C-alpha positions in Angstrom: 197.7 85.8 12.6 200.9 84.3 13.9 202.3 84.9 17.7 204.4 87.5 16.6 202.1 89.4 14.4 200.0 89.3 17.3 203.1 90.3 19.9 203.5 93.2 17.1 199.8 94.4 17.2 200.2 94.4 20.9 203.2 96.9 21.2 201.2 99.1 18.5 197.9 98.9 20.7 199.7 99.6 23.9 201.7 102.6 22.4 198.3 104.1 21.6 197.8 104.7 25.0 201.2 106.0 25.9 202.6 108.5 23.8 206.3 108.1 24.8 206.4 104.6 25.8 209.9 104.4 24.6 211.2 107.0 27.0 209.6 105.6 30.2 211.1 102.5 29.0 214.3 103.9 28.6 214.6 106.0 31.9 213.9 102.1 33.6 216.7 100.9 31.9 219.2 103.4 33.0 218.2 102.8 36.7 218.8 99.2 36.0 222.2 99.8 34.6 223.1 101.7 37.5 222.0 98.6 40.0 223.5 96.1 37.7 226.2 94.0 39.6 229.8 93.7 38.9 230.1 90.2 39.6 227.3 88.3 38.1 224.3 88.9 35.7 221.7 91.2 36.4 218.3 89.7 37.8 215.0 91.3 37.3 211.1 90.5 38.5 208.6 92.3 36.0 205.2 92.4 38.0 202.3 92.2 36.0 204.3 91.2 32.5 202.1 90.7 30.0 203.4 88.9 26.8 206.9 90.2 28.3 207.5 93.5 26.8 209.4 95.0 29.2 211.0 91.6 30.1 212.2 91.8 26.1 213.4 95.1 26.8 215.5 94.0 29.9 216.8 91.2 28.1 218.0 93.0 25.1 219.8 95.7 26.8 221.7 93.0 28.7 222.2 90.0 27.3 223.4 88.1 30.3 219.9 89.4 32.3 217.7 87.0 33.8 214.6 88.2 33.5 211.0 86.4 35.5 207.9 87.9 34.5 204.7 87.1 36.5 201.3 87.7 35.3 198.0 85.9 35.6 196.7 86.2 32.3 196.4 83.0 30.0 196.2 84.5 27.0 199.0 87.4 27.0 201.4 84.3 29.3 200.8 82.2 26.1 201.9 85.1 23.7 205.1 85.6 25.6 205.8 82.2 25.7 205.6 81.6 22.0 207.3 84.8 21.4 210.4 84.1 23.8 213.2 85.3 21.9 215.4 84.4 25.0 215.3 81.1 25.6 215.6 80.2 29.4 217.3 84.0 30.6 213.4 85.0 30.4 210.6 82.5 32.0 207.0 83.9 32.3 205.3 82.6 35.4 201.4 82.3 35.8 201.0 83.9 39.0 198.2 86.2 41.2 199.7 89.4 42.8 196.5 90.1 44.4 197.4 86.5 46.5 198.9 87.5 49.7 201.2 84.9 49.7 202.5 85.4 46.1 206.3 86.1 47.1 206.5 82.8 49.0 205.0 81.4 45.9 208.1 82.4 43.7 210.2 80.5 45.7 213.7 81.9 47.2 215.0 83.8 44.1 216.0 87.2 45.2 216.1 90.1 42.7 218.1 92.9 41.9 214.9 95.1 40.4 211.6 94.6 40.4 209.3 96.5 37.8 206.4 97.0 36.3 204.9 98.8 33.5 200.8 99.4 33.0 199.9 96.7 35.0 199.8 97.3 39.1 196.4 99.5 38.5 194.5 96.5 38.5 195.0 96.1 41.9 193.1 97.8 44.5 194.7 100.3 47.1 194.6 97.9 49.6 196.1 95.0 47.1 198.7 97.4 46.1 199.5 98.4 49.2 200.1 94.9 50.7 202.2 94.0 47.1 204.5 96.8 48.5 205.2 95.1 51.7 205.9 92.2 50.1 208.2 93.6 47.6 211.2 93.5 50.0 210.9 90.0 50.4 212.2 89.4 47.0 214.3 91.8 47.0 218.5 92.0 47.5 219.7 94.7 49.7 219.3 98.0 48.1 217.4 96.6 45.4 214.8 99.4 43.5 211.5 99.1 42.0 210.2 100.8 39.1 207.0 101.0 38.3 205.3 102.6 35.0 201.8 103.8 34.9 199.3 106.6 34.2 198.4 107.7 37.6 195.6 110.3 37.1 195.3 113.7 38.1 192.3 114.5 40.8 188.7 115.0 39.8 188.7 117.9 42.3 192.1 119.1 43.4 193.6 119.1 39.4 190.6 119.1 36.8 192.6 121.6 34.6 195.5 119.4 34.2 193.5 116.0 34.2 191.1 117.7 31.2 194.4 118.3 29.5 196.1 114.8 29.8 193.0 113.2 29.0 192.6 115.3 26.1 196.3 114.8 24.7 195.9 111.0 25.5 192.7 110.6 23.7 194.3 112.9 20.5 197.6 110.6 20.7 195.3 106.9 20.3 192.7 108.3 17.6 195.8 109.0 15.8 197.4 105.7 16.5 194.4 103.8 15.4 194.0 106.4 11.8 197.6 104.6 11.3 197.0 101.2 11.7 196.9 100.0 15.2 194.1 97.8 16.9 191.5 99.5 19.3 191.8 97.6 22.9 188.4 95.4 22.1 189.6 94.3 18.8 193.1 93.2 19.5 191.2 91.2 22.3 189.1 89.7 19.9 191.9 88.6 17.6 193.9 87.0 20.7 190.9 85.1 21.9 190.6 84.0 18.1 194.1 82.7 17.9 194.0 78.8 16.4 194.9 76.2 19.2 194.6 78.7 21.9 190.8 77.4 23.0 192.0 76.3 26.7 193.7 79.9 26.8 190.7 81.6 26.0 188.2 79.6 28.2 190.6 80.7 31.2 190.3 83.8 30.4 187.0 84.0 30.8 187.1 82.6 33.5 189.3 84.2 35.5 187.9 87.5 34.4 184.1 87.3 34.3 183.9 89.2 37.8 186.4 91.4 36.7 185.5 94.9 37.9 187.1 98.7 37.7 189.5 99.4 40.3 189.9 102.6 42.5 193.0 104.8 40.6 195.7 106.2 43.4 197.6 108.7 43.2 201.3 109.3 42.6 201.4 110.1 46.6 199.7 106.9 47.8 202.1 104.8 45.9 205.5 106.8 47.5 203.7 106.6 50.9 203.0 102.6 50.4 206.8 102.2 49.4 208.1 104.2 52.4 205.9 102.2 54.6 207.2 99.1 53.3 210.5 99.9 54.0 211.9 101.5 51.0 214.4 104.7 51.8 214.3 106.7 48.4 211.6 107.2 46.9 210.3 109.7 43.7 210.1 109.3 40.3 212.0 109.3 37.7 209.6 110.1 34.2 206.4 112.2 33.8 204.7 113.3 31.3 201.4 114.5 32.1 200.0 111.6 34.0 202.3 109.0 32.8 204.6 108.6 35.4 207.6 106.3 36.4 207.5 105.9 40.3 210.9 104.7 42.0 212.0 103.3 44.7 215.1 101.8 46.5 215.7 99.5 49.5 218.7 100.4 52.0 
């Protein structure tokens, strides 16, 4: 399997979990179009970028945009770098967003927007809140933050909606797999077996050896944490059951 084929399989596997993945990306791109500076290229930071799927969508939509993606998964970063179609306009950086100093490690760069897709749920609630506090350090005044993720309904207070959402998501996932999408485990088996990626596979095993599931948080948690971090306008711009795009803007 070539890197390009592996990336295509990644997109199919991710879409199996996110039925309307393209629509939520479109909503994010429309907001970025609204904050794009008139006198210089748009600058976007992708948090937990994986192989650069969202970076790629931004760079395609805005041909002069500068996009920086950060992640700490060595396999996904290798895949993104090997399939980068945008040259120096798209840069992927190995950085741990759970590290309190991540914003300083990124350097003095400032961005018009920070985005994320199906990634920040890997952080604990405390780590997520700390990331939001640090975000204004890397954004320009008026900068926006967009986070697309499954923000699950509460087991107790929203049990009916949670069951409906999970049933619908599983129905679509199984349909996608029947149509040829790889399962999560099958995709990672293929990625860790890529010829020439042995060093990345070893580092992947080392970094994730002690990884455990994190506590899921609600939309209200995200919005409250963003307001506490100094964002003045907080809401969501897209929702399909528990698939949500969170929005926040700095003054």
